[in-house]
C-alpha positions in Angstrom: 19.6 -243.2 -98.7 18.1 -240.2 -100.6 16.2 -237.7 -98.5 13.1 -235.8 -100.2 12.4 -232.0 -99.3 9.1 -230.8 -100.1 8.4 -227.0 -100.8 4.9 -225.8 -101.3 4.3 -222.4 -103.0 1.8 -220.3 -100.8 -1.0 -219.0 -103.0 -3.2 -217.8 -100.4 -0.9 -214.9 -99.2 -0.4 -211.6 -100.8 3.3 -212.0 -100.3 5.2 -212.9 -103.5 7.8 -215.8 -103.1 6.3 -217.1 -99.8 6.6 -220.8 -99.0 4.9 -222.9 -96.4 3.6 -226.5 -96.0 0.4 -226.9 -97.8 -1.9 -229.1 -99.9 -0.6 -232.2 -101.8 -1.5 -230.7 -105.4 1.2 -227.9 -105.4 4.4 -230.1 -104.5 7.9 -229.4 -105.7 10.2 -232.4 -104.9 13.8 -231.7 -104.3 16.1 -234.7 -103.8 19.2 -234.0 -101.8 22.4 -235.7 -102.9 25.8 -235.4 -101.3 25.2 -232.9 -98.4 22.2 -232.9 -95.9 20.5 -230.0 -97.7 21.7 -227.6 -100.5 20.6 -224.0 -101.3 17.5 -224.2 -103.3 16.9 -220.5 -103.8 18.4 -217.2 -103.3 17.6 -213.5 -103.9 19.4 -210.4 -103.4 18.6 -208.2 -100.3 19.1 -204.5 -100.5 19.3 -202.7 -96.9 21.2 -199.6 -95.7 21.7 -201.1 -92.1 23.6 -204.1 -90.7 21.6 -207.4 -91.2 22.8 -210.1 -88.9 21.2 -213.7 -88.1 18.3 -213.0 -90.5 16.9 -216.6 -90.0 16.8 -216.3 -86.4 14.3 -213.4 -86.4 10.6 -214.2 -85.7 8.5 -212.9 -88.8 11.9 -212.3 -90.7 12.4 -212.4 -94.3 14.4 -215.5 -94.3 12.7 -218.8 -93.9 14.6 -221.8 -92.7 13.2 -225.2 -92.8 
C-alpha cells in the first residue's frame, strides 16, 4: 500500500518557505515508499542558543505534519 502525503505551498503569507493545507490547485504529491515517512525538505538553522524540541513548540520554526 502506498500512502500519499500532500504539501501545499502557502502563497498568502509573507513568510517564505511556509507550508499549510490549502487549495487543490497547488498540490505537490509525495509518495512514501519503504518507511512511513521520509524527510522531504531541510534547511540550516543558525542560532547562538541551545535549541531543543523545535517541533514541539507552538508557533515554532519547525512544522510537523
